[in-house]
C-alpha positions as CSV (number, residue, x, y, z in Angstrom):
1,M,56.8,79.8,-53.0
2,R,53.5,78.2,-52.5
3,V,50.6,78.7,-55.3
4,Y,46.9,77.0,-54.7
5,P,46.0,75.2,-57.6
6,D,43.6,78.0,-59.3
7,Q,46.3,80.3,-59.0
8,L,48.7,78.5,-61.2
9,K,47.7,79.2,-64.2
10,N,49.1,82.7,-63.7
11,N,52.5,81.3,-62.2
12,L,53.4,79.0,-65.0
13,A,55.4,82.2,-67.4
14,K,58.2,80.6,-66.6
15,V,57.9,77.1,-65.4
16,P,59.8,76.8,-62.3
17,S,63.4,73.7,-61.8
18,V,61.4,71.8,-59.4
19,C,57.5,71.6,-58.6
20,L,55.9,70.4,-55.9
21,L,52.5,68.6,-56.1
22,F,51.3,67.3,-53.0
23,G,47.6,66.5,-52.3
24,D,44.8,63.8,-51.7
25,D,42.1,65.3,-54.3
26,L,43.2,63.0,-57.1
27,W,41.6,65.5,-59.7
28,L,43.2,68.7,-59.1
29,V,46.7,66.4,-59.1
30,E,46.1,65.9,-62.3
31,D,44.8,69.1,-63.4
32,C,48.3,71.0,-62.2
33,K,50.5,68.3,-63.7
34,K,48.8,68.8,-66.5
35,Q,48.9,72.3,-66.6
36,L,52.7,72.3,-65.3
37,I,53.6,69.6,-67.7
38,N,51.9,71.7,-71.0
39,A,53.8,74.9,-70.1
40,A,56.7,73.4,-69.9
41,K,56.8,71.5,-73.8
42,K,55.9,74.9,-74.7
43,Q,59.3,76.0,-73.4
44,G,60.6,73.6,-74.7
45,F,61.1,70.7,-72.1
46,D,60.1,67.9,-74.9
47,E,61.3,64.5,-73.1
48,R,59.2,63.3,-70.1
49,V,60.6,60.6,-67.7
50,Q,58.7,59.0,-64.7
51,L,60.2,57.9,-61.4
52,I,58.6,56.4,-58.6
53,Q,59.5,55.8,-55.4
54,D,59.0,52.3,-54.7
55,P,60.8,49.2,-52.9
56,H,63.3,48.9,-56.1
57,F,63.7,52.7,-56.1
58,N,67.4,53.5,-56.6
59,W,68.3,57.8,-55.6
60,Q,70.4,56.8,-57.7
61,D,68.7,57.1,-60.4
62,L,67.4,60.7,-60.4
63,I,70.7,61.7,-59.7
64,Q,72.0,60.3,-63.1
65,E,68.7,61.8,-64.6
66,W,69.1,64.9,-63.5
67,Q,73.2,65.2,-64.7
68,S,72.9,63.1,-68.3
69,M,72.5,64.2,-71.8
70,S,69.0,63.4,-73.1
71,L,69.1,61.2,-76.0
72,F,66.0,63.0,-77.9
73,A,65.3,66.8,-76.2
74,S,67.7,68.8,-74.8
75,R,65.1,70.0,-71.9
76,R,63.1,67.4,-69.9
77,I,60.5,66.9,-68.0
78,I,61.6,64.6,-64.6
79,E,58.6,63.2,-62.7
80,L,59.0,61.9,-59.7
81,H,56.5,59.9,-57.3
82,L,56.9,59.6,-53.2
83,P,53.8,57.6,-52.4
84,N,54.4,57.8,-48.8
85,G,55.6,61.9,-49.1
86,K,58.9,61.4,-47.5
87,P,61.8,60.1,-49.3
88,G,63.7,59.1,-46.3
89,T,67.2,59.7,-45.5
90,D,69.2,59.1,-48.7
91,G,66.1,61.3,-50.7
92,A,66.6,64.3,-48.6
93,N,70.5,64.2,-49.0
94,V,70.2,63.6,-53.1
95,F,67.1,66.7,-52.8
96,Q,70.1,68.9,-51.9
97,L,72.6,67.9,-54.2
98,L,70.5,68.1,-57.3
99,L,69.9,72.1,-55.5
100,Q,73.6,72.3,-55.0
101,Q,73.7,71.2,-59.4
102,P,70.7,73.4,-61.0
103,N,70.1,72.6,-64.3
104,P,68.5,74.7,-65.8
105,D,67.5,71.5,-69.2
106,I,65.1,70.1,-66.7
107,V,62.3,70.7,-64.4
108,L,61.5,68.3,-61.8
109,I,57.3,67.4,-60.6
110,I,57.8,65.9,-57.2
111,Q,53.7,64.4,-56.5
112,G,52.7,62.8,-53.7
113,P,49.8,62.6,-51.0
114,K,48.7,65.9,-49.0
115,A,51.9,67.4,-46.9
116,G,51.2,67.5,-43.1
117,L,53.9,69.5,-40.7
118,E,55.9,67.4,-40.6
119,Q,56.7,67.6,-44.3
120,T,56.2,71.1,-44.9
121,N,58.9,71.7,-42.3
122,S,61.3,69.4,-43.5
123,K,64.8,70.8,-44.3
124,W,64.6,69.0,-48.2
125,F,60.8,70.2,-48.8
126,K,61.5,73.3,-47.2
127,S,65.1,74.0,-49.4
128,L,62.8,72.6,-52.9
129,D,60.2,74.9,-51.9
130,S,62.8,78.3,-52.2
131,Q,63.5,77.0,-55.7
132,G,60.1,76.1,-57.4
133,L,56.6,76.3,-56.6
134,Y,54.5,73.8,-53.9
135,I,51.0,73.4,-55.2
136,P,48.8,72.2,-51.6
137,C,46.1,70.2,-54.0
138,A,43.3,69.7,-50.7
139,T,39.9,69.0,-52.2
140,P,37.9,72.7,-52.1
141,E,35.1,73.0,-49.5
142,G,32.2,75.9,-49.7
143,K,32.7,79.2,-50.9
144,Q,36.3,77.4,-52.9
145,F,34.2,74.9,-54.2
146,E,31.8,77.7,-55.6
147,R,34.8,79.0,-56.7
148,W,35.7,76.5,-58.5
149,L,32.5,75.3,-59.7
150,D,31.9,78.7,-61.1
151,N,35.3,78.4,-63.1
152,R,34.9,74.7,-64.8
153,I,31.1,75.9,-65.5
154,Q,32.5,79.0,-67.6
155,N,35.5,76.3,-68.9
156,Y,32.5,74.4,-70.6
157,K,30.7,77.5,-71.6
158,L,27.9,76.2,-69.7
159,T,24.5,78.1,-68.8
160,L,22.7,76.8,-65.8
161,H,20.0,78.4,-64.2
162,H,20.1,79.6,-60.1
163,D,18.8,76.4,-58.7
164,A,20.7,74.2,-61.0
165,K,24.2,75.4,-60.1
166,A,22.6,74.5,-56.4
167,M,21.4,71.6,-57.7
168,M,25.6,70.5,-58.7
169,F,26.7,72.3,-55.5
170,N,25.1,69.8,-53.3
171,L,25.3,66.9,-55.5
172,F,29.5,67.0,-56.3
173,E,31.0,69.4,-53.2
174,G,33.7,67.5,-52.4
175,N,33.9,64.9,-55.5
176,L,35.3,66.9,-58.0
177,L,35.8,64.0,-60.2
178,A,32.1,63.2,-60.9
179,A,31.3,67.5,-61.1
180,E,34.0,67.3,-64.0
181,Q,32.3,64.2,-65.9
182,A,28.7,65.3,-65.4
183,M,29.8,68.4,-66.9
184,Q,31.1,66.7,-69.5
185,I,28.7,65.4,-70.0
186,L,25.4,68.8,-69.9
187,Q,27.9,69.8,-72.0
188,L,27.4,66.9,-75.1
189,V,24.0,67.2,-74.3
190,N,23.2,70.8,-74.2
191,P,25.4,73.1,-75.0
192,D,23.7,76.2,-75.5
193,N,20.7,76.9,-73.6
194,N,19.9,77.6,-69.7
195,I,19.7,74.1,-67.7
196,S,17.3,73.9,-65.8
197,A,17.3,71.7,-62.3
198,E,14.7,69.9,-63.9
199,Q,16.7,69.1,-66.8
200,L,20.1,68.1,-65.1
201,S,17.8,66.1,-63.1
202,S,16.5,64.1,-66.4
203,Y,20.0,64.1,-67.4
204,F,21.3,62.1,-64.0
205,E,18.4,60.1,-63.7
206,D,19.5,58.9,-67.2
207,Q,22.8,58.2,-66.7
208,S,23.6,54.6,-65.0
209,R,26.1,56.5,-63.3
210,F,24.4,58.9,-61.2
211,S,22.0,56.2,-59.5
212,V,23.2,56.7,-56.4
213,F,21.3,60.0,-56.2
214,Q,18.2,58.2,-57.2
215,L,18.4,55.8,-54.5
216,T,19.2,59.2,-51.6
217,D,16.5,60.4,-52.8
218,A,14.3,57.1,-51.8
219,I,15.8,56.9,-48.6
220,L,15.4,60.2,-47.8
221,N,11.0,59.8,-49.3
222,N,11.3,57.0,-46.5
223,H,10.4,54.5,-49.9
224,Q,12.3,51.6,-48.6
225,K,10.8,48.8,-51.1
226,Q,12.2,50.7,-53.7
227,A,15.5,51.6,-52.2
228,Q,16.5,48.6,-51.3
229,H,16.2,47.4,-54.8
230,M,18.2,50.3,-56.0
231,L,20.5,48.6,-53.7
232,A,20.9,45.4,-54.7
233,Q,20.8,46.8,-58.3
234,L,23.4,49.4,-57.7
235,Q,25.5,45.9,-56.2
236,G,25.1,43.6,-58.7
237,E,26.4,46.4,-61.6
238,G,29.3,46.8,-59.7
239,T,29.4,50.2,-58.3
240,A,32.2,51.6,-56.2
241,M,31.6,51.8,-52.0
242,P,33.5,54.5,-51.2
243,I,31.1,56.7,-54.3
244,L,27.9,55.3,-52.1
245,M,29.3,55.9,-49.0
246,W,30.3,59.5,-50.1
247,A,27.0,59.9,-51.1
248,I,25.1,58.6,-48.2
249,F,27.1,59.7,-45.7
250,K,27.1,63.6,-47.2
251,E,22.9,63.0,-47.0
252,I,22.9,61.9,-43.5
253,T,25.1,64.9,-42.1
254,L,23.2,68.0,-43.4
255,L,20.2,65.9,-42.1
256,L,21.8,66.8,-38.9
257,N,23.2,69.7,-39.4
258,L,19.3,70.5,-40.5
259,K,18.3,69.0,-37.4
260,L,20.1,71.0,-35.2
261,A,19.5,74.5,-36.5
262,Q,15.7,73.2,-37.3
263,N,16.2,72.2,-32.9
264,Q,17.3,75.9,-32.1
265,G,14.2,77.5,-33.9
266,E,16.2,78.5,-37.5
267,P,13.7,78.0,-39.9
268,L,13.9,76.1,-42.6
269,T,13.1,78.9,-45.3
270,K,16.9,80.4,-44.3
271,L,18.0,76.3,-43.7
272,W,17.2,75.9,-48.0
273,G,20.0,78.9,-48.9
274,Q,22.7,78.5,-46.1
275,Y,23.0,74.4,-47.4
276,R,22.4,75.3,-51.2
277,I,19.1,72.7,-51.6
278,W,17.0,73.4,-54.6
279,D,13.0,73.6,-55.0
280,K,12.3,70.0,-55.9
281,R,14.6,68.3,-53.3
282,K,13.1,71.1,-50.3
283,P,10.3,68.1,-49.8
284,L,12.4,65.3,-49.7
285,Y,14.4,66.7,-46.1
286,Q,11.2,68.0,-44.7
287,A,9.9,64.7,-44.5
288,A,13.0,63.0,-43.3
289,L,13.3,66.3,-41.3
290,T,9.4,64.8,-39.7
291,R,10.0,61.5,-38.8
292,L,13.7,61.4,-38.4
293,E,14.3,62.4,-34.5
294,L,18.2,63.6,-33.4
295,H,18.7,60.7,-32.2
296,H,18.0,58.7,-35.1
297,I,19.7,60.2,-37.0
298,E,23.2,60.3,-34.5
299,H,23.2,56.8,-35.0
300,M,22.5,56.7,-38.1
301,L,25.9,58.6,-38.5
302,G,27.4,56.6,-35.7
303,L,26.7,53.7,-38.2
304,A,27.7,55.1,-41.1
305,S,31.0,55.6,-39.0
306,T,32.0,52.5,-38.9
307,L,30.9,51.3,-42.6
308,E,32.9,53.7,-43.1
309,L,36.6,53.1,-40.9
310,N,35.7,49.4,-42.4
311,L,36.4,49.9,-45.5
312,K,39.4,52.6,-45.6
313,Q,41.2,50.3,-42.8
314,Q,40.5,47.0,-44.0
315,G,38.7,47.3,-47.1
316,I,35.0,45.4,-45.9
317,E,32.7,46.2,-48.4
318,D,29.4,45.7,-46.3
319,W,26.8,45.9,-48.3
320,V,24.5,44.2,-45.3
321,G,25.1,46.6,-43.6
322,M,24.7,49.4,-46.3
323,S,21.1,48.0,-46.2
324,H,20.7,48.5,-42.4
325,L,22.0,51.8,-43.0
326,C,19.6,53.1,-45.7
327,I,16.8,51.3,-43.4
328,L,17.0,53.8,-41.0
329,F,15.4,56.1,-42.9
330,D,12.4,54.8,-41.2
331,P,12.0,55.7,-37.8
332,R,10.6,52.5,-36.5
333,A,13.7,50.7,-38.3
334,H,15.6,52.1,-35.3
335,N,14.5,49.6,-32.6
336,R,14.6,45.9,-34.5
337,L,18.2,47.1,-35.7
338,A,19.7,48.1,-32.3
339,H,20.7,45.0,-31.1
340,I,23.4,45.1,-34.5
341,E,26.7,45.5,-33.8
342,L,29.1,45.8,-36.9
343,S,33.1,43.5,-36.2
């Protein structure tokens, strides 16, 4: 039975014998696994066994764990990690065998990356799904992320002003781990008061892990000297390139959407609400939209896509290319850098 992460806690009165935990959002996967394990422990499953399908993995190990008596407890949790999400023919046959030999003293949690149609339509997946829960852990977007954010704010017992919540949405949509870390900090520094966007901004500026957002403010404002200094500092501090890439790519995509809508005659006052842009950042986007034409933004998006592709496929952290991308927030730079081609 398919159950989404926000529904999981309502389906754990009795933990099923099989739980399929597939998805690429690391925070969601870990949070759901924690819920499953905590619920199982409350129901007497006290021992954990962890297996991973690496090149040396033997499927007989899983069979033996399923059939053998525990040394420490009568009820166990077996966690099986499938790094590529595919058990192969041997694994599929083992799963069928286990289903023919049900063991009420074992909870099997199978974890893997996002499951495509090939997996979800396979015989082994459907058989396991019919006996338990399938929890797809995809990063929530739009309204779904807004609901997730509201739930986590309530979980930490925080009170955020409307603009502050809009700021959280804009900063962290697509990055649940960063959002969770931010709320942990807010709970420590201001657990009781109504938090405004200004306070939120000051908290983030005091934290080096959020300095990437200071960089995006600088490039939106076309403060190039400041932006290049920040970029060099981030590189020197060992900031992870994927985090930096994610933040800048997000800003360029938002600028593209705003520019397209603006060119179609939609007023900015309507767009602010649609894209949840809080008051303090409106002048930044106004300045960038006034300064940049659509073809400038499309050029930037093309370069950002190339940088991201090189990073994901070849592991290339191109800090020079990232420097050029920041410079392109100045329209005068487009002609100067037009000859540059990334490998």
